[in-house]
VEXBAFI-634366 format. One record per residue (C-alpha): x, y, z; residue in three letters. Coordinates in Angstrom, 3 decimals, padded with zeros to 6 digits. Layout:
<rs>
+----------+----------+----------+-------+
:       xx :       yy :       zz : lumro :
+----------+----------+----------+-------+
:        X :        Y :        Z :   Ala :
...
+----------+----------+----------+-------+
</rs>
This chain:
<rs>
+----------+----------+----------+-------+
:       xx :       yy :       zz : lumro :
+----------+----------+----------+-------+
:  009.774 : -008.964 :  020.361 :   Met :
:  013.381 : -009.083 :  019.723 :   Ser :
:  016.062 : -006.960 :  021.564 :   Val :
:  016.518 : -004.819 :  018.518 :   Thr :
:  012.754 : -003.561 :  018.884 :   Met :
:  012.637 : -001.271 :  021.842 :   Asp :
:  009.084 : -000.519 :  022.550 :   Glu :
:  009.815 :  003.252 :  023.296 :   Ser :
:  010.723 :  003.954 :  019.646 :   Ile :
:  009.864 :  007.471 :  018.845 :   Lys :
:  011.035 :  007.648 :  015.106 :   Arg :
:  010.571 :  004.843 :  012.913 :   Trp :
:  013.783 :  004.834 :  010.562 :   Thr :
:  013.792 :  002.492 :  007.461 :   Ala :
:  016.316 :  000.193 :  009.447 :   Lys :
:  013.523 : -000.168 :  012.353 :   Arg :
:  010.855 : -000.664 :  009.914 :   Lys :
:  012.752 : -003.364 :  008.184 :   Met :
:  013.439 : -005.153 :  011.534 :   Ala :
:  009.911 : -005.106 :  012.316 :   Leu :
:  008.782 : -006.402 :  008.830 :   Val :
:  011.333 : -009.147 :  009.030 :   Val :
:  010.113 : -010.207 :  012.480 :   Glu :
:  006.470 : -010.404 :  011.102 :   Ile :
:  007.721 : -012.286 :  007.984 :   Met :
:  009.755 : -014.719 :  010.243 :   Gln :
:  006.684 : -015.296 :  012.534 :   Gly :
:  008.304 : -013.961 :  015.571 :   Lys :
:  005.407 : -011.502 :  015.976 :   Thr :
:  002.208 : -010.559 :  014.258 :   Thr :
:  000.708 : -007.279 :  012.899 :   Val :
: -001.752 : -007.200 :  015.858 :   Ala :
:  000.967 : -007.715 :  018.466 :   Glu :
:  003.250 : -005.096 :  016.863 :   Ala :
:  000.417 : -002.602 :  016.603 :   Ser :
: -000.359 : -002.806 :  020.335 :   Arg :
:  003.213 : -002.863 :  021.378 :   Ser :
:  004.296 :  000.210 :  019.308 :   Phe :
:  001.127 :  002.062 :  019.211 :   Asp :
:  001.045 :  001.847 :  015.330 :   Leu :
: -002.130 :  001.253 :  013.222 :   Ser :
: -002.270 : -002.143 :  011.557 :   Pro :
: -002.754 : -000.426 :  008.138 :   Ser :
:  000.476 :  001.430 :  008.612 :   Glu :
:  002.532 : -001.815 :  009.395 :   Ile :
:  000.770 : -003.659 :  006.491 :   Glu :
:  001.766 : -000.882 :  004.288 :   Gly :
:  005.464 : -001.258 :  005.285 :   Trp :
:  004.958 : -005.039 :  004.578 :   Ile :
:  003.509 : -004.328 :  001.165 :   Asp :
:  006.353 : -001.965 :  000.377 :   Asp :
:  009.005 : -004.427 :  001.479 :   Ala :
:  007.497 : -007.268 : -000.774 :   Lys :
:  007.351 : -004.864 : -003.732 :   Lys :
:  011.020 : -004.103 : -003.348 :   Cys :
:  011.867 : -007.813 : -002.798 :   Met :
:  010.015 : -008.731 : -005.944 :   Glu :
:  011.901 : -006.118 : -007.813 :   Asn :
:  015.303 : -007.142 : -006.258 :   Ala :
:  014.607 : -010.690 : -007.448 :   Leu :
:  013.942 : -009.905 : -011.163 :   Arg :
:  016.318 : -010.925 : -013.738 :   Ala :
:  016.295 : -007.174 : -014.762 :   Asn :
:  015.398 : -005.100 : -011.750 :   Pro :
:  013.684 : -001.992 : -012.526 :   Leu :
:  015.340 :  001.251 : -011.209 :   Asp :
:  013.594 :  003.524 : -008.845 :   Ile :
:  012.485 :  005.931 : -011.578 :   Arg :
:  011.173 :  002.925 : -013.682 :   Glu :
:  009.266 :  001.762 : -010.588 :   Gln :
:  007.735 :  005.138 : -010.007 :   Tyr :
:  006.853 :  005.738 : -013.649 :   Glu :
:  005.213 :  002.269 : -013.769 :   Lys :
:  003.271 :  002.993 : -010.609 :   Gln :
:  002.290 :  006.474 : -011.736 :   Leu :
:  001.039 :  004.880 : -015.226 :   Lys :
: -000.990 :  002.266 : -013.335 :   Asp :
: -002.556 :  004.979 : -011.237 :   Leu :
: -003.294 :  007.122 : -014.144 :   Gln :
: -005.065 :  004.250 : -015.886 :   Glu :
: -006.958 :  003.546 : -012.757 :   Ala :
: -008.118 :  007.238 : -012.584 :   Tyr :
: -009.093 :  007.290 : -016.154 :   Gly :
: -011.297 :  004.334 : -015.700 :   Glu :
: -012.898 :  005.684 : -012.623 :   Ala :
: -013.671 :  008.893 : -014.420 :   Met :
: -015.211 :  006.918 : -017.400 :   Leu :
: -017.305 :  005.075 : -015.021 :   Glu :
: -018.360 :  008.207 : -013.313 :   Leu :
: -019.357 :  010.056 : -016.485 :   Arg :
: -021.235 :  006.925 : -017.547 :   Ala :
: -023.239 :  006.950 : -014.282 :   Arg :
: -024.008 :  010.532 : -014.663 :   Lys :
: -025.287 :  010.043 : -018.152 :   Lys :
: -027.330 :  007.058 : -016.993 :   Phe :
: -028.772 :  009.017 : -014.193 :   Gln :
: -029.649 :  011.833 : -016.471 :   Ala :
: -031.383 :  009.396 : -018.926 :   Leu :
: -033.253 :  007.893 : -016.043 :   Met :
: -034.533 :  011.314 : -014.863 :   Glu :
: -035.591 :  012.272 : -018.300 :   Arg :
: -037.659 :  008.968 : -018.546 :   Glu :
: -039.218 :  009.717 : -015.279 :   Asp :
: -040.141 :  013.166 : -016.238 :   Gly :
: -041.940 :  012.121 : -019.359 :   Asn :
+----------+----------+----------+-------+
</rs>
């Protein structure tokens, strides 16, 4: 780990998270090593990496989305996924009801 990454960090500021993500991306450390060193869950660190990648992708666009547009797009995607999940759940319930009717006859 680099000098900037003190192992006794109590509060993970955006600047510290960025430093850790950069070290991982540069191959100076791994998610597993960082997880052990800083007592963080691998999924938490991987979430920071995913967030950083999303921001980098947006920053490199010819026409970057502003923060509001990003959240609106994310909200729309989540609403669509929720709608699809609800449709599937309803279809399964109807199918189950039909199967129970057939078994009862």
